[in-house]
Structure formats: C-alpha cells, structure tokens
C-alpha positions as CSV (number, residue, x, y, z in Angstrom):
1,M,31.3,-9.1,8.0
2,Y,31.2,-10.9,4.7
3,I,34.2,-12.6,3.3
4,Q,34.9,-13.2,-0.4
5,Q,33.6,-16.7,-0.2
6,D,30.3,-15.4,1.2
7,L,29.9,-12.8,-1.6
8,E,30.5,-15.5,-4.3
9,L,27.8,-17.7,-2.7
10,L,25.3,-14.8,-2.6
11,R,25.9,-14.1,-6.3
12,E,25.5,-17.7,-7.2
13,K,22.1,-17.8,-5.4
14,G,21.0,-14.4,-6.6
15,I,20.6,-13.1,-3.0
16,T,21.6,-9.5,-2.1
17,Q,23.4,-8.3,1.0
18,D,20.3,-6.2,1.8
19,Q,18.2,-9.4,1.8
20,I,20.6,-11.0,4.3
21,D,20.6,-7.9,6.5
22,T,16.8,-7.9,6.5
23,Q,16.7,-11.6,7.5
24,L,19.3,-11.1,10.2
25,N,17.2,-8.3,11.6
26,Y,14.2,-10.6,11.8
27,F,16.2,-13.0,13.9
28,A,17.1,-10.2,16.2
29,T,13.6,-8.7,16.6
30,G,11.3,-11.5,15.7
31,F,8.2,-11.3,13.6
32,P,5.2,-9.3,14.9
33,Y,2.1,-11.3,15.8
34,L,-1.0,-10.7,13.9
35,S,-3.9,-9.0,15.6
36,I,-7.0,-11.3,15.4
37,V,-10.5,-9.8,15.3
38,A,-12.2,-13.2,15.4
39,A,-12.1,-16.7,14.0
40,A,-14.0,-16.9,10.8
41,S,-17.2,-19.0,10.9
42,V,-20.3,-19.7,8.8
43,G,-22.1,-16.4,8.4
44,K,-19.0,-14.5,9.6
45,G,-16.5,-14.8,6.8
46,I,-17.3,-18.4,5.6
47,M,-19.9,-18.9,2.9
48,K,-22.2,-21.9,3.1
49,V,-23.6,-22.5,-0.3
50,G,-27.1,-23.8,-0.7
51,E,-28.3,-26.2,-3.5
52,E,-29.8,-23.5,-5.8
53,E,-26.7,-21.3,-5.4
54,E,-24.4,-24.2,-6.0
55,K,-26.0,-24.9,-9.4
56,V,-25.5,-21.3,-10.4
57,Y,-21.8,-21.4,-9.5
58,L,-21.2,-24.8,-11.1
59,D,-22.8,-23.5,-14.3
60,A,-20.6,-20.4,-14.1
61,W,-17.5,-22.6,-14.0
62,Q,-18.6,-24.6,-17.0
63,D,-19.3,-21.4,-18.9
64,F,-15.8,-20.1,-18.0
65,L,-14.1,-23.3,-19.3
66,S,-16.2,-23.1,-22.5
67,R,-14.6,-19.7,-23.3
68,G,-11.1,-21.1,-23.8
69,K,-9.5,-19.7,-20.7
70,K,-6.3,-21.2,-19.5
71,V,-6.5,-23.2,-16.2
72,T,-3.6,-24.8,-14.4
73,K,-3.5,-27.3,-11.5
74,F,-0.5,-26.3,-9.2
75,V,0.8,-29.1,-6.9
76,P,3.6,-28.5,-4.4
77,A,5.3,-31.8,-4.6
78,S,8.9,-31.3,-3.4
79,G,8.3,-32.6,0.2
80,A,10.1,-35.8,1.1
81,A,8.2,-38.8,2.5
82,S,10.6,-39.3,5.4
83,R,8.1,-37.9,7.9
84,M,5.4,-40.2,6.5
85,F,7.6,-43.2,7.7
86,K,8.9,-41.7,11.0
87,D,7.2,-44.6,13.0
88,L,8.9,-47.2,10.8
89,F,12.3,-45.5,11.1
90,A,11.7,-45.5,14.9
91,F,11.0,-49.2,14.7
92,L,14.3,-49.8,12.8
93,D,16.2,-48.0,15.6
94,A,14.3,-49.7,18.5
95,D,15.9,-52.2,20.8
96,Y,13.1,-54.8,20.0
97,D,12.6,-56.8,16.7
98,V,8.9,-57.5,16.6
99,P,6.0,-55.0,16.2
100,T,5.2,-53.6,19.6
101,T,3.3,-50.3,19.2
102,P,-0.3,-50.1,17.8
103,F,1.1,-48.4,14.7
104,E,3.7,-51.1,14.0
105,K,1.2,-53.9,14.6
106,E,-1.3,-52.3,12.2
107,F,1.3,-51.8,9.5
108,F,2.6,-55.4,9.5
109,D,-0.8,-57.0,10.1
110,R,-2.3,-55.2,7.1
111,I,0.8,-54.9,4.9
112,Q,-0.8,-56.7,2.0
113,Q,-3.4,-54.0,1.7
114,F,-0.8,-51.3,0.7
115,A,-0.6,-50.5,-3.0
116,F,3.2,-50.8,-2.7
117,F,3.0,-54.4,-1.4
118,G,3.7,-56.1,-4.7
119,P,7.0,-54.2,-5.4
120,L,7.9,-54.7,-1.7
121,D,7.4,-58.4,-2.0
122,E,9.6,-58.6,-5.0
123,T,12.3,-56.4,-3.4
124,C,12.3,-58.8,-0.4
125,K,12.7,-61.8,-2.7
126,N,15.7,-60.1,-4.4
127,L,17.4,-59.0,-1.2
128,F,16.7,-61.9,1.1
129,A,15.5,-64.7,-1.2
130,K,12.2,-64.8,0.8
131,D,8.9,-63.1,0.4
132,V,7.2,-60.8,2.9
133,E,5.0,-63.5,4.4
134,T,8.0,-65.8,5.1
135,L,10.0,-63.0,6.6
136,C,7.1,-62.2,8.9
137,Q,6.8,-65.8,9.9
138,E,10.6,-65.7,10.8
139,G,10.2,-62.5,12.8
140,R,12.4,-60.5,10.3
141,Y,10.2,-57.5,10.4
142,K,13.1,-55.1,10.4
143,D,14.3,-56.6,7.1
144,I,11.0,-55.8,5.6
145,A,11.0,-52.2,6.8
146,S,14.6,-51.8,5.6
147,A,13.6,-53.2,2.1
148,L,10.9,-50.5,1.9
149,L,12.8,-47.5,3.3
150,D,16.5,-47.8,2.7
151,A,18.9,-47.4,-0.2
152,G,19.4,-50.7,-1.9
153,G,15.7,-51.4,-1.5
154,M,12.7,-49.3,-2.6
155,E,14.1,-46.1,-0.9
156,Y,10.6,-44.9,0.1
157,G,12.2,-43.2,3.0
158,N,14.1,-40.8,0.7
159,L,11.6,-40.3,-2.2
160,P,9.1,-37.5,-2.4
161,K,5.5,-38.5,-1.6
162,G,4.4,-37.9,-5.2
163,L,6.4,-40.9,-6.4
164,L,5.1,-43.5,-3.9
165,L,2.3,-46.0,-4.8
166,F,-0.8,-44.9,-3.0
167,H,-3.8,-46.6,-4.4
168,K,-4.6,-50.0,-6.0
169,Y,-6.2,-50.4,-9.5
170,P,-6.8,-53.5,-11.6
171,E,-4.8,-51.9,-14.5
172,G,-1.9,-50.9,-12.3
173,N,-1.4,-49.1,-9.0
174,R,-1.1,-45.4,-8.9
175,T,1.0,-42.7,-7.4
176,P,-0.2,-39.2,-6.2
177,V,1.2,-37.9,-9.5
178,G,-1.1,-40.1,-11.4
179,E,-4.0,-39.3,-9.2
180,H,-3.5,-35.5,-9.7
181,L,-3.4,-35.9,-13.5
182,T,-6.6,-37.9,-13.4
183,E,-8.3,-35.5,-11.0
184,G,-7.5,-32.6,-13.2
185,T,-9.8,-34.0,-15.9
186,Y,-12.7,-33.6,-13.6
187,Y,-12.6,-29.9,-13.2
188,A,-9.6,-28.3,-15.1
189,R,-10.1,-29.7,-18.6
190,N,-10.7,-26.9,-21.2
191,K,-12.9,-27.1,-24.2
192,A,-10.1,-28.5,-26.3
193,G,-9.6,-31.4,-23.8
194,E,-6.3,-30.0,-22.4
195,V,-5.3,-30.3,-18.8
196,N,-2.4,-28.3,-17.5
197,V,-0.7,-29.6,-14.4
198,H,2.4,-28.1,-12.7
199,F,4.5,-29.8,-10.0
200,T,7.0,-28.0,-7.9
201,V,9.8,-30.5,-7.2
202,S,13.2,-30.9,-5.7
203,P,16.1,-30.6,-8.2
204,E,17.3,-34.1,-7.4
205,H,13.9,-35.6,-8.1
206,K,12.8,-33.7,-11.2
207,E,14.1,-36.3,-13.6
208,M,12.2,-39.1,-11.7
209,F,8.9,-37.1,-12.0
210,E,9.6,-36.6,-15.7
211,L,10.3,-40.3,-16.3
212,L,7.2,-41.3,-14.4
213,V,4.9,-38.9,-16.3
214,A,6.5,-39.9,-19.6
215,A,5.9,-43.6,-18.9
216,R,2.2,-43.1,-18.0
217,K,1.1,-40.0,-19.9
218,L,-0.1,-41.7,-23.1
219,N,-2.1,-44.4,-21.2
220,Y,-3.8,-41.7,-19.1
221,E,-4.6,-39.6,-22.2
222,F,-6.1,-42.6,-24.0
223,K,-8.1,-43.8,-21.0
224,L,-9.4,-40.3,-20.0
225,G,-9.8,-38.7,-23.4
226,A,-7.6,-35.8,-22.5
227,T,-4.3,-34.2,-23.4
228,F,-2.0,-33.4,-20.5
229,S,0.5,-30.6,-20.5
230,V,2.8,-31.3,-17.5
231,S,5.4,-28.8,-16.3
232,Y,7.8,-28.6,-13.4
233,S,9.7,-26.0,-11.4
234,I,12.0,-26.0,-8.5
235,Q,12.2,-23.7,-5.5
236,K,14.4,-20.8,-6.6
237,P,17.8,-20.6,-4.8
238,S,17.2,-16.8,-4.4
239,T,14.4,-17.7,-1.9
240,D,16.7,-19.6,0.4
241,T,17.2,-17.9,3.8
242,I,20.3,-17.6,6.0
243,A,20.5,-19.6,9.2
244,V,22.0,-18.2,12.4
245,D,23.4,-19.6,15.6
246,M,21.8,-19.0,19.0
247,N,23.5,-15.6,19.2
248,N,21.9,-14.5,15.9
249,E,25.2,-14.6,14.1
250,P,25.3,-16.2,10.7
251,F,25.7,-20.0,11.0
252,R,28.8,-21.3,9.3
253,N,29.4,-24.8,8.0
254,E,32.6,-26.7,8.8
255,D,34.3,-25.2,5.7
256,N,33.3,-21.7,7.0
257,S,30.7,-21.2,4.3
258,L,27.4,-19.6,5.2
259,L,24.5,-22.0,5.8
260,F,21.3,-21.3,3.8
261,R,18.1,-23.3,4.1
262,P,15.0,-23.5,1.9
263,G,12.5,-20.8,2.8
264,G,9.5,-23.1,3.2
265,H,6.4,-23.3,1.0
266,G,6.1,-19.5,1.0
267,A,9.0,-19.5,-1.4
268,L,6.6,-21.0,-4.0
269,I,4.9,-17.7,-4.5
270,E,7.7,-17.1,-7.0
271,N,6.9,-20.4,-8.8
272,L,3.2,-19.6,-8.8
273,N,4.0,-16.1,-10.1
274,D,5.6,-17.7,-13.2
275,I,2.4,-19.6,-14.1
276,D,0.7,-18.0,-17.1
277,S,-3.0,-18.9,-16.5
278,D,-6.3,-17.2,-15.8
279,V,-7.2,-19.6,-13.0
280,I,-4.9,-21.8,-10.9
281,F,-6.0,-24.6,-8.5
282,I,-3.7,-25.3,-5.6
283,K,-3.8,-28.6,-3.8
284,N,-1.2,-30.6,-1.8
285,I,0.4,-33.6,-3.3
286,D,-0.8,-36.1,-0.6
287,N,-4.5,-35.0,-0.6
288,V,-5.8,-37.5,-3.2
289,V,-8.4,-40.2,-3.4
290,P,-9.1,-43.2,-5.6
291,D,-11.3,-42.8,-8.7
292,R,-14.5,-44.0,-6.9
293,L,-14.3,-40.8,-4.7
294,K,-13.1,-38.3,-7.2
295,E,-16.4,-37.0,-8.4
296,N,-17.3,-35.9,-4.8
297,E,-14.1,-33.9,-4.5
298,A,-14.3,-32.5,-8.0
299,R,-17.8,-31.2,-7.4
300,Y,-16.5,-28.9,-4.7
301,K,-13.5,-27.9,-6.8
302,R,-15.9,-26.8,-9.5
303,L,-18.0,-25.0,-6.8
304,L,-15.0,-23.0,-5.5
305,A,-14.0,-22.1,-9.1
306,G,-17.5,-21.0,-9.9
307,V,-17.5,-18.7,-6.8
308,L,-14.2,-17.4,-7.9
309,V,-15.1,-16.5,-11.5
310,T,-18.5,-15.1,-10.4
311,M,-17.0,-12.8,-7.8
312,Q,-14.1,-11.8,-9.9
313,Q,-16.3,-10.9,-12.7
314,R,-18.2,-8.5,-10.4
315,T,-14.9,-7.1,-9.1
316,H,-13.7,-6.5,-12.7
317,A,-16.9,-4.8,-13.6
318,Y,-16.6,-2.5,-10.6
319,L,-13.0,-1.7,-11.5
320,N,-14.0,-0.8,-15.1
321,R,-16.6,1.6,-13.7
322,L,-14.0,3.2,-11.4
323,E,-11.5,3.6,-14.2
324,S,-14.1,5.1,-16.4
325,G,-14.4,8.0,-14.0
326,E,-18.2,7.8,-14.3
327,A,-19.1,5.8,-11.2
328,T,-22.1,7.3,-9.4
329,A,-22.4,7.8,-5.6
330,E,-24.9,4.9,-5.6
331,E,-22.5,2.6,-7.5
332,L,-19.7,3.5,-5.1
333,A,-21.9,2.6,-2.2
334,E,-22.7,-0.7,-3.9
335,M,-18.9,-1.4,-4.3
336,L,-18.2,-0.6,-0.7
337,A,-21.0,-2.9,0.4
338,F,-19.4,-5.6,-1.9
339,T,-16.0,-5.3,-0.2
340,E,-17.7,-5.5,3.3
341,N,-20.3,-8.2,2.7
342,E,-18.8,-10.4,0.0
343,L,-15.1,-9.9,0.6
344,S,-15.3,-9.4,4.4
345,I,-13.1,-6.4,4.4
346,S,-13.9,-3.8,7.1
347,H,-12.7,-0.2,7.1
348,P,-12.1,1.3,10.5
349,G,-13.5,4.8,9.9
350,E,-15.3,7.2,7.6
351,F,-14.0,8.5,4.2
352,A,-13.1,12.1,4.1
353,S,-14.2,12.5,0.5
354,E,-15.6,10.7,-2.5
355,D,-12.1,10.8,-4.0
356,E,-10.7,9.0,-1.0
357,L,-13.4,6.3,-1.2
358,K,-12.6,5.8,-4.9
359,K,-8.9,5.3,-4.2
360,Y,-9.7,2.9,-1.4
361,L,-12.0,0.8,-3.6
362,K,-9.5,0.8,-6.4
363,R,-6.8,-0.4,-4.0
364,K,-8.9,-3.2,-2.5
365,L,-10.6,-4.4,-5.6
366,D,-7.5,-4.4,-7.9
367,R,-5.8,-7.4,-6.4
368,P,-5.4,-11.1,-7.1
369,F,-8.4,-13.2,-6.0
370,R,-8.6,-16.5,-4.1
371,V,-11.4,-18.7,-3.0
372,C,-10.5,-21.2,-0.3
373,G,-12.4,-24.3,0.8
374,M,-12.6,-24.7,4.6
375,V,-13.7,-27.8,6.5
376,K,-15.2,-28.1,10.0
377,N,-12.5,-28.5,12.6
378,Q,-11.8,-32.2,13.3
379,G,-8.8,-31.7,15.4
380,E,-6.4,-31.8,12.5
381,P,-3.1,-29.9,12.8
382,G,-2.6,-26.8,10.6
383,G,-3.8,-23.3,10.1
384,G,-7.3,-21.9,10.1
385,P,-9.5,-19.1,8.8
386,F,-9.5,-15.9,10.7
387,I,-10.4,-12.2,10.4
388,A,-7.2,-10.3,11.1
389,V,-6.0,-6.7,11.1
390,N,-3.9,-5.6,8.2
391,P,-1.0,-3.2,8.2
392,D,-3.3,-0.4,6.7
393,G,-5.8,-0.8,9.6
394,T,-8.4,-2.6,7.7
395,A,-9.5,-6.2,8.7
396,S,-9.9,-9.0,6.3
397,L,-9.9,-12.8,5.9
398,Q,-6.6,-14.6,6.5
399,I,-5.3,-18.1,6.9
400,L,-3.2,-18.1,10.0
401,E,-0.9,-20.7,11.6
402,S,-0.4,-21.0,15.4
403,S,3.1,-19.4,15.1
404,Q,1.5,-16.2,13.9
405,I,-0.5,-15.8,17.1
406,D,0.7,-14.3,20.4
407,K,0.6,-17.1,22.9
408,N,0.4,-14.5,25.7
409,D,-2.7,-13.0,24.3
410,P,-5.6,-14.9,26.0
411,A,-8.3,-13.5,23.6
412,A,-6.2,-14.5,20.5
413,M,-5.4,-17.9,21.8
414,E,-9.1,-18.5,22.7
415,A,-10.1,-17.6,19.2
416,F,-7.5,-19.9,17.7
417,R,-8.5,-22.8,19.9
418,N,-12.2,-22.3,19.3
419,G,-12.1,-21.9,15.6
420,S,-14.9,-23.9,13.9
421,H,-12.9,-24.6,10.7
422,F,-9.4,-25.3,9.5
423,N,-7.5,-25.0,6.2
424,P,-7.2,-28.1,4.1
425,V,-5.2,-26.2,1.3
426,D,-8.0,-26.2,-1.2
427,V,-7.5,-23.0,-3.1
428,V,-8.6,-21.6,-6.4
429,C,-6.8,-18.4,-7.6
430,G,-7.6,-15.7,-10.1
431,V,-4.4,-14.0,-11.0
432,K,-5.3,-11.6,-13.8
433,C,-6.7,-8.0,-13.5
434,N,-9.7,-6.5,-15.3
435,Q,-7.5,-5.6,-18.2
436,G,-6.5,-9.3,-18.7
437,N,-2.9,-8.7,-17.5
438,K,-1.3,-11.0,-14.9
439,Y,-0.6,-9.6,-11.5
440,N,2.9,-9.6,-10.1
441,L,2.0,-11.8,-7.1
442,T,5.2,-11.0,-5.2
443,K,3.9,-7.5,-4.6
444,F,1.0,-8.8,-2.5
445,V,3.1,-10.5,0.2
446,D,3.1,-9.4,3.8
447,R,6.9,-9.8,4.5
448,N,6.3,-9.5,8.3
449,T,4.4,-12.8,8.5
450,G,7.3,-15.2,8.4
451,F,8.4,-17.2,11.4
452,I,11.5,-18.6,13.1
453,S,12.1,-22.3,13.8
454,Y,14.8,-24.1,15.7
455,K,16.9,-26.8,14.0
456,S,20.3,-28.4,14.3
457,K,23.3,-29.0,12.0
458,N,26.2,-31.3,12.8
459,G,25.1,-31.4,16.4
460,K,24.9,-27.6,16.7
461,E,21.7,-25.7,17.4
462,L,20.6,-23.1,14.9
463,K,17.7,-20.9,14.0
464,A,16.0,-21.0,10.6
465,L,13.8,-18.4,9.0
466,E,10.7,-19.4,7.0
467,L,9.2,-17.0,4.5
468,P,5.5,-16.0,4.8
469,G,3.6,-19.2,3.9
470,L,2.2,-19.6,0.4
471,W,-1.5,-19.5,1.5
472,N,-0.7,-17.4,4.6
473,G,1.3,-14.2,4.5
474,A,2.3,-14.7,0.8
475,M,-1.4,-14.1,-0.1
476,S,-2.1,-11.7,2.7
477,S,-3.1,-8.9,0.3
478,W,-5.3,-11.0,-2.0
479,N,-9.0,-10.7,-2.1
480,T,-10.2,-13.7,-0.2
481,I,-13.5,-15.7,0.1
482,F,-13.8,-18.8,2.4
483,V,-16.4,-21.4,1.4
484,E,-17.4,-24.4,3.6
485,V,-16.7,-27.7,2.0
486,P,-17.3,-31.2,3.5
487,V,-14.5,-33.0,5.4
488,S,-14.9,-35.8,2.9
489,T,-12.8,-33.6,0.5
490,F,-9.8,-33.7,2.8
491,N,-7.9,-37.0,2.8
492,P,-4.2,-36.3,3.4
493,V,-1.6,-39.0,3.9
494,K,0.6,-37.8,6.8
495,T,1.7,-41.3,7.9
496,V,2.0,-44.5,5.9
497,N,-0.9,-46.1,7.9
498,D,-3.2,-43.3,6.6
499,L,-3.2,-45.3,3.4
500,L,-5.1,-48.0,5.3
501,R,-8.1,-45.7,5.9
502,P,-11.2,-46.7,4.0
503,E,-11.0,-43.6,1.7
504,H,-7.6,-44.8,0.4
505,Q,-8.5,-48.5,-0.1
C-alpha cells in the first residue's frame, strides 16, 4: 500500500504507519457519537458564584500568585484572518463595483473608525497616489479593498489575526498580540512582576510575531511595570492527519505524494503539554478588548483561577489521604460526595468494596483540572457545556460541538438546541499532580471524539480528519468545573465589521 516516497514522508513528519491505519479506519467507520445525559445549566453542572464566594476565590488566586507559582497565558494564534474578510473577498469577486450589501456599506461608511485606517490610507496613497476618501469619491472601492487584503498592499487577507491592528490608542494602535500581553498583567503577573505568554503560531508567521513583540516589548514593560517572557510554538507535523478521497483511499497530490492536513486545534494538546507551569490560562487570539474594558474581563479570569486553585487544593488533599492508606470511611464518603457535587461526576452503580471505592476515587481525582467560563446562550456558533457519558460508564461535564451529537437522536438534539450556555473558550488549567509533577496531558485524550469534514483540493473532493478538539475530546478525562461568567467577557472578532462594535471602539 505504501511506496517508498510515502515512508520517507512519514519519517519526516514523525508519523507511524499504525497512526495512519487508525486514521483510515476512522474514515471507514466514522466516530461514535457521545451519549448526552443533559445540557449543563446553573445548578446542574454550572456554578453561579455569589458576591461573598467571589471574594474568597479572588483572594485565593492572589494568595496563589504570592507564593511564586508559575503561570502562563496560552494563546492559539495560528489561525489566518482570511475568514474574517470573507465578505470583502466576495465584494472583490462581485460583478458590481460599489458597496451593495449591508455589510459592504457599513464597512466603507465607517472605514475611518478602524484601527488599521491610517496604514490603509498610506497604502492607498503609495499604490494609487490617492487617499481613501478620494478613492471612495471616485467609486474605486475595490481598489481600497485590494490595498487592504492583497499582496502588494497590507496583505491582511493572508496574515494571522494576531498581527492585525484591532484597537485605537493615542500612543499607537494595538494588535491582539499587544492586547494579550497587556491583559496578562491583570491576572497572570507573579510576585516578581513577570508575565509568561505563549503563542502557538504558523511556521511562516513565527518571525513576524517575534519581530512585533521585539519592537513593542520594552514599551509595554515600561508602561505596565512588568517583565514579559514571550514564547512560541508551532503545531507539530506529527499531529497532521491523512486525507482520503470519497472512497476512503489515501488522497494523493499531483506528484503522487500523500496529502496530509493540520489536525485542527486539538493538535495543540501537544503544545500545551510542553508548557512547564502550575496554572495555564487559555483564551483565543481574537477575544480581546481595549484597556477601558479589561478590568471587567480580568476580574472573571481571576475568579476562574481562584475556583481552580481552591478546588485543586481540596483534590490534592484528598489524594494525599488516599495515598497515605489511612483514609477513614467517613473521609471516603466525603471524597465521593466531592466528585459528585463539586466535580459533577456520577457513578452508575454501587461499589463492591471499600478497596474498589478507593481505586475509583484515585482514578477520578488524580487528573488534570480545568475551570471553564460559560456564558448565557446568545445564539453564537460553537460548542456548549453538557453532561455526557464517558467510556467507563460514568457521566461528567464535557464541552461538545454539534458534530459530536447524533442528529438522528431527538433527545440529544433537543438538549443541544435548548442548552442555556455556550463555550467562549475561557479556560484555566491546573496541570500538576499533588506531588508537584506535571501530568502527561496526552494520556487524558478521548481519541474517539474527533470528526470528519469535507474539503477539496485541486478541484477534487476529499475527506479530512480533525483530532479531538483542544477543549473538547482532548480534555475529555480532565476534572472539569463550569462557572457562569457574563457575556460581556466574550468579544470575539469573527468578521472585520465586528471591530465596529462598541466594545472594540
């Protein structure tokens, strides 16, 4: 089946034939759907923290930071901005030359309000010897869009979101990279004033991120009174997945080589696993706000982190008792109640013996820990919080996407449609055990939670395999707590016109 050229490519990527065979089998059989018990809601898997409790958790996080623990802010930033400009690309391809759709009209009517307007104006002067206003008066709207998106202009259509100018400031407009650095000082600065930020980037853009940070880092440190340690990683080639044709045979390029595709954000569990920290914050690159709104967001980041360290401290204390061999029957009952009431893990039956209960508690408590912010459902696309059945028969909190749910199961679909909250990717992770050693995060992935998507290459249809999502199946076997946070903490930029919303102005 494999020719010499294939074997050389596999060696180069660090992929084994067994991995390929497993992936090909998934194409043939599909991934199993997850069995849903219910959508998580406040009082049923989602914590709603009151004012008094909030203060306790906020104090717990400040105490944690004062103890010199290492904290890292992890930002997936490799995504290209092309989808952000899909409406403008459609305008460039349209058979009309003036803004026609509501989206196009809003973009050009309010173009001076964008943080990138100044550089765009200069680019238009260089390319066309006319500024944006003059080009608009002459009806040359497509020239403006081309200057913003295309090679030879600002190339915003090919750059990652992290490098685009998002917000205006008197001292200089700021990219999401700059916003994430600044935001990190609000909740991830240790007692020495250090802030660790890690970006996952594409290989072709890594140098651009490095140059941007190098150019701005000293100014940020001086202004914010902090020291930034910024690191980068790329998605590992070994996490690429093979593509197949519509007959589930390996898809081959025109030169007869196998086609591999990036395995989706679930591949980043490998990158996350390489981070040596006690606590790791995860937040998407485009969910940032100007400084005037940062304190509101940071308050809830600190809250989530406080819940994490508080609950993890209890978990570690229970594990220490279990490992001592001296846990009493009363303590075991308390631990079981903790897994059920605080961690929302339900066990389907009775335990045959005390020894079986101890083994169960050790297995469930001795795992990485995450606390995830959840916002009330506003009709936004994306996954949501659910209680789902695990391979071992227990049920626990999971973040599910629609692709993981059986569309032919009326009860599951009703639960998905009627979910009260959705996932804004607001996650705080505790990745060390009670002995202080880091977990191997790759051992807690449910490999059966990937999904198959349909793409094309050179005009030919193909199937692509996505690995279990980073906050979905890749964290399936983590201990999980969901906490309600306000929708004001969720301000993603999915299209360029989102930058015109009040929260980004």
